[in-house]
N, C-alpha and C positions, 0 to 999 in steps of 0.2 A: 858503711861499706866496708867488709871486712873482704871481699874476696872478688875476683872477676876470672872471666874466660879469656884466654890469651891464644889459643889454637882450637882446632876442632876438625872432624872427619867425620864421614857418612856414607854409610854404604848404600847401593841400591836396596829396596825393599820390595818383598815378592817371593815367588818361588824360586830358591837360587840353587839351581843344579850346581853339583861339585863342591859345594861350599860346606864346611862344618863349622860347629860352634868355635872350634880352636881357631880356624882359619880366618872367621869373620872377624874374631878378636883381635888376633894379630896383625891383621891388615889395618884396622882402624885406629890400633893402639900407635903403630908406626907412621901412620900418616897424620895423626893428631900432635905428636910429638915434633914431626918435621915442619907442620904449620905453625907450630909456637916458636919455632925458630930455636929449641934447645935439641939437647943430646938426652938418651936414655938415661945416662948416668946422672942427669939433673933431676929425674923424678925423684920425689921422696917418699911418696905414699901412691899405692895404687888402690882404686874402689871400683868392683865389678857388680853391676846389676844384671841378675840372671834370675828370671822367676822359676824357669824349667818345670815344676808339678808334673814330671814324667815326659816332658817332651825329648829330653836328653838323656842317655844311658849315662854318660858323665855328669856325676851331681855334684862334683867336688872342681869347683871351676876356677878359682880365684888365681891358682897358681898358671893356668893356662896363659895369663897374659905375659908371663915372663918368656913365653915361648917366642915373643915377639924379638928379644933382643937379650943376648947375655948380660948386658949391664944393667938388666932389671932384675938379677937375680938377688937374693937377701932384701929386697923392697919390702916394706910391709904391704900385705896385698889382704883384702877381705872382701868376700862377697855380701852382697845386701840384696833383701828382697821384702817387697811389700806390695804384693799382687802386681796390678796393672800400673801402679805408681813406683814400681821398683827403680825404674832410671832416676825419676826425681830423689828418692830415698838414696841412692849412691851420690848423687850431687851434693845433698844436703849434709851427708857423712863427711865428703871431702871439703866442704866449706868449714865445718866443724874445726876439723885439724888445722887448717888455713888460720881460724879465728884464734885457735889455742897456740899458735906459733909453733906447732909440732913439724909443719911442712911448709916450704915454700912453693913447690910445684906438686900439684896432685894430678895425676891421671884418672879420668875416671870414664868408664866403658858401660854401655848398654848392650846387651844382646840376646837374642832369641831364636832358634831354629825350629819352627811349627809344622812346616809343611810336609816333613818326612813321616809324620805320625797320622795314622789310621783317623778318618772322620769321627767315629764314635769314641775314640780315646782323647780326641781335641777336645770333645764337647764335655767329658769327664775330667779332663785336666784343668778347663777353664772355670767348671762348676766348684773346683776346690777354692777358688776366691770368694763363694759365698758361705752362709752359715748353713752346712751341712744338714744337722739337725731339723731344721724347716726348709731348706730348699733342696736338698740332696737327692729328691725324686722329680725335680720340676722337668717336665716334658720340654725338650729342644736345649737343655742345659742353661749357660748362662744367658743365652738369647731370651730364653723363656722367661728368666728372670726379670729382664727388662721389657720383655713382653707384656708382663705382669704389671709392671710400673706403667706402661703406655697405656695400658688399658684403664688402670685406676685414673690416671691423669685425665683420659678421655671421659671418664664418667664425672670426674669433679669439674672439668673446665669445657667439656664439649670435645666433639670428634676433631682433631687435630691433624688428620692425614695431610692436608693441604700443606701444613708449615713443616712437617717431617719431610715431605717430597720436596719442598723448597731447598730445606738444609742441604739434604742428600745432592741435588742439582748443582747448588752452590758450591760445596766441596769438591764436587767432581770437575766441574768447569775450573775451580783454582787448581786443581792437581794436575791439569794439562801441562802447566808451566813448571811442575816441579820435576826435575830430573832423575830425582831418586823414588818417586811414587811408583806404587805398586799398579796402580790403575790411572792411565793417562789418557782418557777418555771423558770428553763432554756428553753425559748420557742424557742431558734434558730432563725438564720436568714431567712432561708427559710420561717418559719412561720409567722416572721413579714414583710417580705417582698410580701407576697402573700396574695391577696384579696380571702376570703374563708367564709363560712359560720359562721365560728368561729373568723374569723376578717375581719369582714365587713368595707366597706367604712364607713366613718362617715361624713366627710366635705371636699370638695376640694380633695387633694390628701393623706389626713390623715385617715388612717385606726384605728381601735380600737387599735392596738397595738402602735400607735403612741399617745395616750391620756391616761392620768393620772387617775386611778380610783376613783370612789367617795367612801370616806372613813368616817370612827370615827376615834377618838384617841386624844391623850392629851400627853405632854411633859412639864417638868418643869427644871429650873435651879435656882441656887443659886447664885448671884453676890454678891461679897464683893469688899471692897476698896482694893488695892494694897498691902499695908502695912499689912491688915488683913490676907489676901491671903497668903502671906509669910509665915504664920504661920500654915496654915492649913495642913492636911496630902496630900492633892492634890489640883493643883491650875492650872488652864489654864487662860491666860493672854489675853485680846483685845491687841495686838499691835497697831490695827488702827480700824476704823469704820467710815463709808461714807454712806449718804443719799442723793438721787438725785431724786427729784420729776419731772416729765416733766408733758407735757400738757395731758389732758386726750382725747381730740379728734386725732384720728390718721391722721385726714386730715390737723393736723397744723405742722405735723414732717415725716420724713422718716422713715416709720415704718420698713423698711429691716434694719435700722444701728442700733437700739436699743440704740439711744443716751444717754438714762438716764443711760442705765448699764453701757454703755463705760466711762460715767463721773464718776459714783460712783466708778468702778474698779480705775481709773486713779487717784482721791481722796485718796483713801484707800492706793493704793500703795506707792504713794508720803509721803503720810503721815507716813507710816510704814517705808519709807526709803528702800523699795526693790523692785525687778522686779517680773515678773511673775515665772521667772526660780527658784527663792528662795522658792517657795510653793512646798510642798510636796504632795499635793493632793487639790481639789476643789470639793466642794458640790454646785452645781448650780441647778437653778429653771428650771427642765424640765417637766413642766406641759404639754407640747406637745414636741414631738420630734424637730419640727422645732424650738423650743425656745431654746434648747441646742445649735443647729447648729449655730443659729446667734449668741448665747452667745459665743460661740468659737471666733467668729470674734471681738465682743463687748469688750471681756476682753483682746484682744491682742494676742491671741495665732495664729491666721492666718490672713492674709489680707482679705478684704471685698470679699465676693463672694468665699472664698478658703476655708470655714470650714469643707468642707467634708474631706479634707485633714488631718484633725485633727483625725478624726474617720477612716479613709481608712487606714492611715498609721499607726495606733495602738497609737499614742499619748495619746489617753485619757483612753486607755484600762489599767488595772492594769498590772503593769509592764512598762506601757510607761512614756514618759517623764514628764507628768502632769496627773495621774489618775482622771478621773472625775466620781463622782457619785459613789464612791466605796460601799456605801450603797444601792445602787440599784436606788437611786434617787426617786422623786415623781412616777415615770413611775412604778416601782416596789412596793416601800415602801408604796404608797397611799399618798392622798393629802387632809387630813382634813384641810380645809383652816387656821383656826387660828393657828393650831398645827405646821405648816410645819417648819415656821421659827425657832421655838425653837427647834424643832426635828433636824433641821441642826447643830444648835450648841451643842447638846447633843451628836449625833454621831461623830462631828468632835472631841470634846472634849475626847471623849472614845478613838479615834483612838491617840490622842496626849499624852493619860496617859497608852497606852498600856491595855486598858480596852476592846477593840473591838471584842475580841474573833476570831470567824472565819473570821470576816470582816479584821482582823488587818494586814495592812500593814507592812513590815519589816522595813521601813524608815518613821516614821510619825514625822516631827519635826515642821512644819508649814503649817497651813490649811487656804485656802481662801473659802468664804462662800458667795453667791450671791443669795438673796431671792427676787423676784419680785411680784409686785401687779400690777393687771390689764395687758394690753399689754406693758410692759415695761414702765409703769406710775411711780410706787412706786419701786425705786431701792436702795435696801440696801446691802452691803458689809461688811462682819467682816474679819479682819486677827487674827487668833489665833495662840497662840505658849505657849508649857506648860512651866510653872515655876519651875515645879518639878514631877517627875514620881509618880503614884499611890503608 
């Protein structure tokens, strides 16, 4: 264990009128610093996760964090990007500075403002997270990429529409209890299963309820070295982290296996010296419901082609043997690209310290987090456990 989370902050996710990238950054920065019980002058380094890809005209954003407080001036500040895994990439960079003893406290922020961008441009921006020579003309943009993945999965393993609807319904039901979530409504299985005017087909077999919404939002954490964390009022340690980057072209790999996801989980669990059974819950990257289904298999919860068992037999429900996306996941919470990975860590830390409010699980001792960039290209896993309660 080289680092721990000792403070955090999280904005509401959704269409946030009146907010800007700058205002989102500065608000969560100060809130996280206060939550950690430190002063801005104590921050040794700043890492900002911001995907952008055209969502913001202001494309040089690392120094916007300094707007939060004058005492942050002249601190090292770097922007990190790795598609939809940008937030976790920023956290990993902060942990490396901690491990190298170049910093005692690192402020990590993830942010994105997407809803001010016209719909067609949103699709073009998100498609930049795929391999353009092969996928650049995909109808329905990035949703079309995952629609094709879903169609291929159905051809290989049979129609999984029931399982996808169960995943969507589960995550929307969980999101009702998340005060930060964009969609706090239990839509129910039947609505998620049925194509309708309010739930139209989007791409391949994917309906609107299979796709994470476009969102604005930000989240922040304060990282500290292990010894420092022991002296803080609350601390959540990284028992292990792993990052496995795969080929960008899907033509160079078996996309139905999510091999980079599998590799990252395998490395993290081995490093932590635990098995999947030792986790209390998992926050996983359900940008589309088909992604969560395949991730069940890639993390080792089921055999290939049997992911539907995990949801149909209740394994991933609250109260099941491994609750998945207790927060509502990206499907309910929203998916402001650069903020997602940091959000996953914040909400997991809240669970592990008993601060999750209505989301709180009765037993939350160890968390697994999977954050993915592109179609299983950038794969990050964190294993978290509380050093002390809040």
